[in-house]
Rosetta silent file (secondary structure, phi, psi, omega in degrees, C-alpha in Angstrom):
SEQUENCE: MPVQQMPLGPLQTNAYILHNETKQAIIFDPGSEGKKVIQWLKQEALKPLAIILTHAHFDHIGAVDELRDEFQIPVYLHKKEKDWLSDPSKNGSGRFIGNSIKIKPADSLITNENDLQVGPFLFQVFYTPGHSPGSVSFYYQKEAIVFSGDVLFSQSIGRTDLPGGDHETLLKSIHDKLLELPEDTVVACGHGQVTTIGMEMDSNPFLSGF
SCORE:     score description
SCORE:     0.000 S_00000001
   1 L     0.000  131.801 -175.970    0.000    0.000    0.000 S_00000001
   2 L   -80.115   61.051  179.675    1.495    3.381   -0.971 S_00000001
   3 E  -134.012  128.447  176.326    1.194    4.937    2.474 S_00000001
   4 E  -104.344  123.064  176.131    4.050    5.958    4.751 S_00000001
   5 E   -94.191  128.367 -177.330    3.293    6.086    8.479 S_00000001
   6 E  -130.771   97.906  174.738    5.512    8.549   10.370 S_00000001
   7 E   -67.904  127.478 -172.688    5.175    8.796   14.175 S_00000001
   8 E  -130.418  145.610  171.363    6.222   12.333   15.089 S_00000001
   9 L    76.772 -179.929 -175.855    6.883   14.376   18.201 S_00000001
  10 L   -63.804  -26.775  178.554    6.662   13.566   21.911 S_00000001
  11 L   -94.368    3.008 -179.952    3.237   11.957   21.575 S_00000001
  12 L    50.293   48.237  176.896    4.332    9.934   18.523 S_00000001
  13 E   -71.975  132.177 -177.018    1.367   11.220   16.558 S_00000001
  14 E   -78.627  116.773  161.276    1.043    9.458   13.237 S_00000001
  15 E   -90.722  150.215  176.808    1.422   11.533   10.121 S_00000001
  16 E  -127.902  139.812  175.119    0.610    9.649    6.933 S_00000001
  17 E  -119.947  111.451  178.243    1.855   10.301    3.441 S_00000001
  18 E   -95.247  129.714 -178.191   -0.298    8.813    0.713 S_00000001
  19 E  -140.321  163.714 -177.211    1.346    8.718   -2.703 S_00000001
  20 L  -123.326 -174.547 -174.389    0.778    7.278   -6.152 S_00000001
  21 L   -69.358  -17.718  177.926    2.758    5.939   -9.086 S_00000001
  22 L   -97.442   13.620  174.049    3.340    9.431  -10.482 S_00000001
  23 L    72.985   13.924  173.554    4.950   10.574   -7.210 S_00000001
  24 E   -81.669  150.701 -172.736    2.093   12.867   -6.185 S_00000001
  25 E  -145.508  153.596  172.533    1.342   12.866   -2.466 S_00000001
  26 E  -121.124  134.642  179.463   -1.100   13.921    0.233 S_00000001
  27 E  -106.004  123.888  176.564    0.133   14.665    3.762 S_00000001
  28 E  -105.519  128.250  168.164   -2.187   13.842    6.676 S_00000001
  29 L    51.648   61.154  176.503   -1.713   15.378   10.141 S_00000001
  30 L   -77.991   94.437 -169.022    1.922   16.559   10.200 S_00000001
  31 L   -83.087  -20.518 -176.179    2.121   17.115   13.933 S_00000001
  32 L  -170.920 -179.884  173.469    5.791   17.860   14.442 S_00000001
  33 L    52.134   52.219 -177.572    9.319   17.387   13.083 S_00000001
  34 H   -57.043  -39.801 -179.235    8.703   19.231    9.844 S_00000001
  35 H   -61.809  -38.245  178.629   12.309   18.945    8.696 S_00000001
  36 H   -63.092  -42.647  179.926   12.163   15.165    9.019 S_00000001
  37 H   -66.534  -45.206  179.124    9.030   15.016    6.883 S_00000001
  38 H   -60.332  -43.878 -179.995   10.460   17.367    4.263 S_00000001
  39 H   -60.046  -43.596 -179.207   13.666   15.351    4.082 S_00000001
  40 H   -66.098  -42.726  179.582   11.763   12.111    3.538 S_00000001
  41 H   -60.976  -43.259  179.890    9.528   13.628    0.856 S_00000001
  42 H   -70.490  -36.415  176.960   12.510   14.980   -1.045 S_00000001
  43 H   -60.598  -37.973 -179.673   14.420   11.738   -0.637 S_00000001
  44 L   -88.481    1.429 -179.511   11.499    9.889   -2.227 S_00000001
  45 L    56.080   38.833  179.759   11.117   12.602   -4.900 S_00000001
  46 L   -89.277  152.625 -179.276    7.458   13.041   -3.973 S_00000001
  47 E  -116.824   94.472 -179.356    5.368   16.050   -4.961 S_00000001
  48 E   -62.891  140.258  178.898    2.934   16.998   -2.188 S_00000001
  49 E  -106.695  -27.018 -175.856   -0.404   18.378   -3.340 S_00000001
  50 E  -168.265  161.017  168.523   -2.054   19.212   -0.004 S_00000001
  51 E  -110.993  126.164  178.951   -2.080   18.846    3.751 S_00000001
  52 E  -115.833  127.860 -178.518   -5.284   17.313    5.112 S_00000001
  53 L  -106.564  129.039  175.516   -6.063   17.565    8.824 S_00000001
  54 L   -74.107  -29.156  173.902   -8.362   15.113   10.579 S_00000001
  55 L  -168.950  179.426 -168.514   -8.693   17.675   13.386 S_00000001
  56 L  -115.482   31.069  171.559   -6.792   20.574   14.895 S_00000001
  57 L   -70.155  151.261 -170.579   -5.301   19.358   18.165 S_00000001
  58 H   -54.666  -35.514 -175.249   -1.738   20.587   18.682 S_00000001
  59 H   -78.364   -0.359  176.951   -0.085   17.210   18.176 S_00000001
  60 H  -111.531   -4.472 -171.277   -1.578   16.947   14.674 S_00000001
  61 H  -125.855   -5.354 -168.460   -0.761   20.448   13.395 S_00000001
  62 L   -57.353  -30.236 -177.983    2.688   21.471   14.643 S_00000001
  63 L  -103.563   10.627 -175.231    4.512   21.122   11.313 S_00000001
  64 H   -58.224  -53.113 -174.781    1.722   22.427    9.096 S_00000001
  65 H   -66.180  -36.195  178.924    3.173   25.848    8.314 S_00000001
  66 H   -61.177  -43.553  179.605    6.677   24.497    7.755 S_00000001
  67 H   -74.372  -40.110  179.023    5.393   22.037    5.160 S_00000001
  68 H   -60.467  -44.179 -179.191    2.892   24.448    3.640 S_00000001
  69 H   -69.595  -36.856 -178.308    5.596   27.067    3.123 S_00000001
  70 H   -65.993  -42.271 -173.287    8.140   24.578    1.788 S_00000001
  71 H  -108.099   -3.303  179.141    5.858   23.086   -0.858 S_00000001
  72 L    54.718   56.946 -176.259    3.348   25.933   -1.352 S_00000001
  73 L  -124.121  155.278 -179.449    0.348   23.646   -0.848 S_00000001
  74 L   -80.257  158.277  177.220   -3.131   24.186    0.644 S_00000001
  75 E  -115.228  132.619  179.427   -4.342   22.973    4.031 S_00000001
  76 E  -109.065  137.439 -179.354   -7.770   21.377    4.494 S_00000001
  77 E  -155.041  149.888  177.606   -9.656   21.418    7.819 S_00000001
  78 E   -68.885  143.991 -175.021  -13.263   21.115    8.968 S_00000001
  79 H   -59.815  -28.921 -176.814  -15.015   24.452    9.424 S_00000001
  80 H   -69.699  -11.907  178.039  -15.909   23.760   13.070 S_00000001
  81 H  -121.032   24.034 -176.610  -12.237   24.018   13.998 S_00000001
  82 L   -60.654  -29.453 -178.964  -11.266   26.875   11.710 S_00000001
  83 L   -90.126   -5.992 -173.940  -10.223   29.031   14.701 S_00000001
  84 L   -73.522  -31.902 -175.237   -8.269   26.292   16.476 S_00000001
  85 L   -58.975  -35.780 -175.956   -5.095   26.531   14.403 S_00000001
  86 L  -101.461    3.552 -174.811   -4.270   29.998   15.769 S_00000001
  87 L  -119.765  101.297 -178.581   -5.710   29.544   19.266 S_00000001
  88 H   -59.291  -27.070  179.381   -3.502   27.623   21.758 S_00000001
  89 H   -72.293  -26.492  178.426   -6.390   27.382   24.226 S_00000001
  90 H   -90.395  -40.944 -179.502   -8.453   25.499   21.643 S_00000001
  91 H   -80.557   -7.197  171.860   -5.754   23.368   20.020 S_00000001
  92 L    89.169   -3.315 -175.406   -4.464   22.422   23.468 S_00000001
  93 H   -66.325  -38.455  179.865   -0.852   23.464   23.056 S_00000001
  94 H   -63.941  -37.777 -176.019   -0.944   25.980   25.881 S_00000001
  95 H   -78.757  -39.613 -168.864   -2.389   23.455   28.313 S_00000001
  96 H   -98.367  -29.288 -177.377   -0.433   20.343   27.436 S_00000001
  97 L  -123.522   -1.306  177.178    3.028   21.404   26.310 S_00000001
  98 L    63.418   19.601 -179.808    3.352   24.931   27.657 S_00000001
  99 L  -135.805  113.281 -173.631    4.338   26.122   24.218 S_00000001
 100 L   -70.356  118.036  175.059    1.767   28.022   22.193 S_00000001
 101 L   -96.830  120.799  178.364    1.314   26.592   18.712 S_00000001
 102 L  -126.289  118.905 -176.831   -0.201   29.112   16.322 S_00000001
 103 L  -113.211  146.554  176.276   -0.766   28.095   12.714 S_00000001
 104 L   -62.949  156.881 -177.086   -1.984   30.237    9.834 S_00000001
 105 L   -58.138  153.130  174.747   -5.622   29.683    8.789 S_00000001
 106 L   -64.338  149.329  179.700   -6.584   26.706    6.666 S_00000001
 107 L   -82.367  -27.709 -178.618   -6.795   27.397    2.949 S_00000001
 108 E  -140.825  126.555 -179.385   -9.909   25.293    2.425 S_00000001
 109 E   -99.971  131.208  177.197  -12.643   24.515    4.948 S_00000001
 110 E   -82.101  126.022 -174.825  -14.579   21.276    4.778 S_00000001
 111 L  -118.151   -9.925 -177.376  -18.266   22.010    5.199 S_00000001
 112 L  -153.428 -174.520 -178.378  -20.025   18.780    4.273 S_00000001
 113 L  -102.733   25.216  174.349  -19.585   15.081    3.593 S_00000001
 114 L   -69.030  166.931  175.039  -19.265   15.330   -0.157 S_00000001
 115 E   -62.880  147.554  176.073  -16.333   13.697   -1.918 S_00000001
 116 E  -114.745  117.290  179.282  -13.044   15.557   -1.713 S_00000001
 117 E  -105.756  120.842  174.737  -10.945   15.550   -4.879 S_00000001
 118 E  -125.901  105.358 -173.095   -7.323   16.645   -4.563 S_00000001
 119 L    58.041 -129.610  179.890   -5.483   16.106   -7.830 S_00000001
 120 L   -84.180   -2.628 -175.247   -5.934   12.419   -8.715 S_00000001
 121 E   -92.411  125.594  179.120   -6.874   11.489   -5.145 S_00000001
 122 E  -115.415  119.925 -179.709  -10.577   11.047   -4.392 S_00000001
 123 E  -115.026  143.420  168.614  -11.660   10.778   -0.749 S_00000001
 124 E   -92.719  124.952 -175.549  -15.047   10.128    0.774 S_00000001
 125 E   -92.705  128.287  174.996  -15.431   12.541    3.680 S_00000001
 126 E  -117.609  123.037  173.985  -17.028   11.355    6.924 S_00000001
 127 E   -79.263  114.065 -172.354  -17.877   13.861    9.626 S_00000001
 128 L  -128.926   65.804 -178.700  -16.933   11.958   12.791 S_00000001
 129 L   -70.753  170.307  179.170  -17.165   14.267   15.832 S_00000001
 130 L   134.286  -51.142  171.530  -16.815   13.163   19.423 S_00000001
 131 L   -72.325  -41.918  172.799  -13.091   13.364   20.024 S_00000001
 132 L  -147.034  160.926 -174.203  -13.309   16.963   18.869 S_00000001
 133 L   -68.368  -19.955 -178.817  -16.178   18.922   17.285 S_00000001
 134 L  -116.411   23.907  179.538  -14.558   19.041   13.852 S_00000001
 135 L   -65.443  133.505 -178.789  -13.066   15.568   13.587 S_00000001
 136 E  -132.197  141.230  174.448  -13.212   14.210   10.049 S_00000001
 137 E  -112.959  144.379 -174.956  -12.266   10.808    8.624 S_00000001
 138 E  -121.587  116.156 -177.414  -11.157   10.392    5.018 S_00000001
 139 E   -98.314  121.131  178.351  -11.864    7.132    3.174 S_00000001
 140 E  -106.935   92.830 -171.427   -9.665    6.349    0.203 S_00000001
 141 H   -62.627  -32.200 -177.136  -11.572    3.555   -1.471 S_00000001
 142 H   -56.137  -36.023 -179.653   -8.927    2.900   -4.128 S_00000001
 143 H  -113.398    9.371  177.553   -6.584    1.500   -1.469 S_00000001
 144 L    52.965   54.929 -179.888   -9.263    0.500    1.084 S_00000001
 145 E  -139.343  141.105  175.609   -7.924    2.775    3.822 S_00000001
 146 E  -121.538  128.692  177.146   -9.543    5.321    6.121 S_00000001
 147 E   -91.408  104.153 -166.757   -7.543    8.072    7.799 S_00000001
 148 E  -101.326   -2.735 -176.592   -9.399    8.330   11.099 S_00000001
 149 E    57.639 -133.184 -177.845   -7.249   10.674   13.180 S_00000001
 150 L  -102.219   28.418  178.370   -8.044   10.175   16.857 S_00000001
 151 L   -81.768  -51.858 -175.720  -11.542    8.752   16.356 S_00000001
 152 E  -131.917  132.437  177.889  -10.744    5.034   16.302 S_00000001
 153 E  -120.890  170.705  171.105   -7.613    3.204   17.434 S_00000001
 154 L   -66.173  115.211  178.707   -6.461   -0.377   17.624 S_00000001
 155 L    65.195   19.034 -179.676   -8.348   -1.725   20.660 S_00000001
 156 E  -158.098  179.465  175.208   -9.375    1.758   21.725 S_00000001
 157 E  -136.219  170.758 -178.584  -11.188    4.958   20.796 S_00000001
 158 L   -67.238  152.572  176.170  -10.365    8.642   21.057 S_00000001
 159 L   -71.557  152.741 -176.082  -10.457   10.451   24.361 S_00000001
 160 L  -127.901   17.599 -177.700  -13.502   12.613   24.971 S_00000001
 161 L   -98.845   11.831  177.482  -12.451   14.709   27.974 S_00000001
 162 L   -98.297  163.906 -178.411  -11.068   17.588   25.910 S_00000001
 163 L   -52.287  129.063  179.479  -13.053   20.710   24.901 S_00000001
 164 L    84.071   -1.221  179.265  -15.849   19.764   22.527 S_00000001
 165 L   -83.155  152.679  178.536  -15.477   16.050   23.174 S_00000001
 166 L  -157.125  122.700 -173.668  -18.426   13.774   23.886 S_00000001
 167 H   -61.929  -49.126 -177.584  -18.339   10.020   24.450 S_00000001
 168 H   -65.339  -37.521  177.054  -21.760    9.153   23.072 S_00000001
 169 H   -63.004  -40.885  179.444  -21.201   11.345   20.011 S_00000001
 170 H   -63.868  -46.774  179.632  -17.903    9.581   19.359 S_00000001
 171 H   -61.157  -39.105  178.739  -19.436    6.114   19.622 S_00000001
 172 H   -65.421  -41.125  178.016  -22.226    7.153   17.260 S_00000001
 173 H   -59.347  -46.789 -179.068  -19.682    8.504   14.757 S_00000001
 174 H   -63.179  -46.537 -176.882  -17.755    5.242   14.821 S_00000001
 175 H   -67.364  -46.553 -173.342  -20.865    3.098   14.550 S_00000001
 176 H   -78.611  -27.073 -174.697  -22.705    5.101   11.899 S_00000001
 177 L  -110.563  -59.261 -171.616  -19.738    5.992    9.696 S_00000001
 178 H   -74.929  -41.613 -177.916  -16.630    3.874   10.189 S_00000001
 179 H   -72.709   -6.407  173.979  -18.167    0.499   11.013 S_00000001
 180 H   -83.253  -10.807  179.009  -20.217    0.744    7.834 S_00000001
 181 L   -75.097  159.020  176.751  -17.027    0.432    5.785 S_00000001
 182 L   -54.916  144.618 -173.571  -15.884   -2.968    4.427 S_00000001
 183 L   -64.525  -22.842  179.694  -14.287   -5.062    7.155 S_00000001
 184 L   -86.076    3.824  178.819  -10.962   -5.269    5.308 S_00000001
 185 L   -64.508  127.803  176.074  -10.610   -1.469    5.339 S_00000001
 186 E   -75.989  133.220  177.066   -7.315   -0.418    6.920 S_00000001
 187 E  -102.008  111.099  177.468   -7.730    2.150    9.694 S_00000001
 188 E   -87.599   96.794 -171.965   -4.837    4.631    9.702 S_00000001
 189 E   -81.652  157.158  179.755   -5.032    5.747   13.337 S_00000001
 190 L   -71.981  -20.921  176.862   -3.690    8.955   14.811 S_00000001
 191 E  -145.118  148.803  176.006   -1.586    7.054   17.342 S_00000001
 192 L    79.422 -166.392 -175.362   -0.286    3.511   17.547 S_00000001
 193 L   -79.229  156.496  174.607   -0.470    0.758   14.990 S_00000001
 194 L   -71.890  161.611  179.752   -2.856    0.563   12.075 S_00000001
 195 E  -144.109 -165.691  174.058   -5.772   -1.841   12.308 S_00000001
 196 E  -131.472  159.831  176.884   -8.807   -2.859   10.247 S_00000001
 197 H   -59.016  -43.559 -179.367  -12.513   -2.262   10.613 S_00000001
 198 H   -61.335  -42.871  179.566  -13.100   -5.994   10.981 S_00000001
 199 H   -63.022  -39.624 -179.385  -10.555   -6.376   13.756 S_00000001
 200 H   -73.535  -34.186  175.417  -12.093   -3.540   15.732 S_00000001
 201 H   -62.972  -35.272 -175.577  -15.613   -4.860   15.232 S_00000001
 202 H   -83.094  -32.163 -167.066  -14.488   -8.216   16.599 S_00000001
 203 H  -136.011   -3.052  179.761  -12.270   -7.232   19.502 S_00000001
 204 L   -73.717  115.900 -174.550  -12.389   -3.539   20.442 S_00000001
 205 H   -63.969  -23.192  179.856  -13.724   -3.503   24.030 S_00000001
 206 H   -77.194  -14.756 -177.945  -15.165   -0.006   23.606 S_00000001
 207 H  -109.456   12.767 -174.354  -17.362   -1.189   20.740 S_00000001
 208 L   -64.509  -19.733 -179.283  -18.673   -4.362   22.346 S_00000001
 209 L   -81.293   -8.489 -176.341  -22.135   -2.879   22.667 S_00000001
 210 L   -92.749    0.000    0.000  -22.533   -2.499   18.893 S_00000001
């Protein structure tokens, strides 16, 4: 599968780089270590087309401006978190790392669940709030993979004790959107190892009620 998983920063937040045979690429959630990401992209001779954010918590956005400026590419984010990039109290950087992360505004705001076309890459957009109010998952059917951010993990789910989080909303998002995908769909999680929809349906203790 043409996807590079890159755990970055102190929380080892997973950035993902999806690329194709013509060396075009999409960057998901570059949370930190921008120079490392840039070096890898150039080493692989990849041509980034966009940065797509599953949500705007600090550990998913820290390297956004560095990459955006280096490659002159747009950033996509859900409209409900449009103010979070520049607000440390909302993105959590002030509270959790004592270092205010302020990112320039997103270039394109996601407002609905229509398909998202970026160059040759076509994603089905799922609005999956609960971990945060603007959490979005991106399903890339061509490679049977969903980039879920911090919504669904291997044997776990996203935390809901942060501003805008809600446990029941998160469970509903997972059940109504993600668990409807084919069971062999790879789940590219925001932290930890990748998993599949089928594996989480069978063994995730947080989803046992579904």
